[in-house]
Backbone as CSV, one residue per row, in Angstrom:
resi,resn,N_x,N_y,N_z,CA_x,CA_y,CA_z,C_x,C_y,C_z
1,MET,49.736,44.231,62.894,50.569,44.352,61.734,50.043,45.452,60.797
2,MET,48.723,45.571,60.703,48.145,46.584,59.819,48.504,47.995,60.301
3,PHE,48.580,48.193,61.611,48.956,49.506,62.124,50.374,49.858,61.668
4,ILE,51.266,48.910,61.668,52.635,49.131,61.190,52.622,49.436,59.696
5,ARG,51.802,48.728,58.944,51.708,48.962,57.501,51.182,50.360,57.190
6,ALA,50.370,50.903,58.080,49.761,52.217,57.858,50.557,53.345,58.516
7,GLN,51.747,53.054,58.989,52.495,54.045,59.784,52.848,55.313,59.025
8,THR,52.856,55.278,57.717,53.174,56.485,56.936,51.917,57.194,56.438
9,GLN,50.757,56.775,56.914,49.493,57.290,56.388,48.740,58.158,57.397
10,TRP,49.436,59.091,58.004,48.824,59.997,58.972,48.456,61.321,58.313
11,ASN,47.292,61.855,58.678,46.938,63.224,58.312,47.657,64.146,59.285
12,VAL,48.208,65.220,58.756,48.945,66.171,59.588,48.442,67.573,59.270
13,SER,48.259,68.363,60.323,47.874,69.764,60.151,48.951,70.634,60.799
14,MET,48.727,71.916,60.808,49.678,72.833,61.441,49.848,72.523,62.933
15,SER,48.845,71.919,63.543,48.927,71.604,64.973,49.444,70.195,65.241
16,GLY,49.774,69.445,64.195,50.329,68.110,64.395,49.470,67.021,63.774
17,TYR,49.672,65.817,64.243,48.938,64.664,63.719,47.465,64.748,64.095
18,THR,46.587,64.405,63.134,45.147,64.464,63.396,44.473,63.098,63.292
19,GLY,45.124,62.124,62.696,44.543,60.792,62.578,45.009,60.102,61.313
20,LEU,44.657,58.839,61.214,45.036,58.046,60.046,44.198,58.404,58.829
21,ARG,44.749,58.190,57.665,44.029,58.396,56.410,43.257,57.112,56.098
22,TYR,41.981,57.118,56.422,41.157,55.931,56.247,40.970,55.559,54.783
23,ASP,41.029,56.533,53.891,40.871,56.219,52.471,41.947,55.240,52.001
24,VAL,43.149,55.363,52.519,44.240,54.467,52.126,43.975,53.049,52.618
25,LEU,43.220,52.929,53.679,42.890,51.618,54.220,41.686,50.995,53.525
26,LEU,40.640,51.792,53.338,39.334,51.244,52.990,38.971,51.245,51.512
27,PHE,39.440,52.213,50.748,39.011,52.312,49.352,39.470,51.108,48.544
28,SER,38.834,50.891,47.444,39.185,49.796,46.547,40.670,49.863,46.199
29,GLY,41.357,48.768,46.409,42.785,48.710,46.156,43.625,49.191,47.323
30,GLY,42.982,49.579,48.429,43.692,50.055,49.616,44.341,48.910,50.382
31,LEU,44.876,49.229,51.531,45.591,48.234,52.311,44.710,47.059,52.733
32,PHE,43.439,47.313,53.044,42.559,46.211,53.427,42.377,45.235,52.263
33,ASP,42.293,45.739,51.048,42.201,44.874,49.870,43.541,44.191,49.607
34,LEU,44.609,44.951,49.670,45.938,44.431,49.375,46.289,43.247,50.267
35,TYR,45.921,43.326,51.541,46.236,42.271,52.493,45.034,41.364,52.798
36,CYS,44.003,41.425,51.969,42.834,40.521,52.049,42.218,40.474,53.451
37,VAL,41.941,41.636,54.030,41.332,41.709,55.354,39.874,41.267,55.234
38,GLU,39.523,40.210,55.945,38.144,39.701,55.896,37.232,40.464,56.852
39,ASP,37.691,40.684,58.078,36.887,41.402,59.063,37.295,42.877,59.053
40,ARG,36.829,43.583,58.029,37.204,44.987,57.846,36.753,45.850,59.018
41,ARG,35.561,45.591,59.507,35.041,46.374,60.631,35.881,46.158,61.884
42,GLY,36.177,44.912,62.194,36.997,44.599,63.362,38.391,45.198,63.247
43,MET,38.966,45.115,62.063,40.294,45.679,61.831,40.266,47.193,62.014
44,LEU,39.260,47.855,61.448,39.156,49.306,61.567,38.981,49.719,63.020
45,GLU,38.147,48.999,63.758,37.941,49.331,65.166,39.239,49.171,65.963
46,GLY,40.001,48.137,65.681,41.287,47.949,66.350,42.256,49.067,66.018
47,LEU,42.296,49.454,64.750,43.170,50.550,64.328,42.764,51.863,64.982
48,GLN,41.465,52.087,65.127,40.997,53.324,65.752,41.397,53.385,67.223
49,ILE,41.421,52.254,67.899,41.869,52.221,69.294,43.345,52.582,69.367
50,MET,44.156,51.988,68.485,45.587,52.299,68.464,45.836,53.754,68.069
51,GLU,45.077,54.224,67.100,45.188,55.612,66.653,44.888,56.573,67.807
52,SER,43.832,56.314,68.531,43.447,57.157,69.662,44.526,57.155,70.738
53,THR,45.103,56.002,70.998,46.167,55.885,71.992,47.384,56.710,71.590
54,VAL,47.762,56.621,70.319,48.910,57.390,69.822,48.631,58.885,69.909
55,LEU,47.451,59.313,69.466,47.121,60.744,69.506,47.109,61.275,70.933
56,THR,46.624,60.485,71.879,46.624,60.886,73.282,48.053,61.026,73.805
57,ALA,48.902,60.066,73.468,50.305,60.108,73.906,51.024,61.310,73.302
58,LEU,50.776,61.591,72.036,51.404,62.751,71.386,50.941,64.060,72.014
59,ALA,49.652,64.133,72.354,49.123,65.344,72.973,49.763,65.568,74.347
60,LYS,49.952,64.503,75.110,50.610,64.623,76.417,52.061,65.042,76.246
61,ARG,52.732,64.452,75.272,54.133,64.773,75.016,54.309,66.237,74.625
62,ASP,53.372,66.731,73.832,53.473,68.085,73.302,52.856,69.147,74.203
63,ALA,52.239,68.732,75.308,51.644,69.685,76.239,52.750,70.546,76.857
64,PRO,52.432,71.794,77.223,53.450,72.706,77.772,54.263,72.106,78.925
65,ASN,53.622,71.326,79.779,54.324,70.707,80.903,54.511,69.212,80.703
66,GLY,54.447,68.759,79.402,54.490,67.363,79.031,55.681,66.663,79.502
């Protein structure tokens, strides 16, 4: 559910998506605080796995022969 909540929080460069904006998740008053995440480390690790999967899929899609 947290990945869906963070869906608008991607860093983007001229070459495309580069990863999630962790400050929006972790800083005081961020999504982890807003939704009272107790296992912040576990949540972040899960999000990083999903983030990596999305970035890999986007890279394959955008490859010249994708």
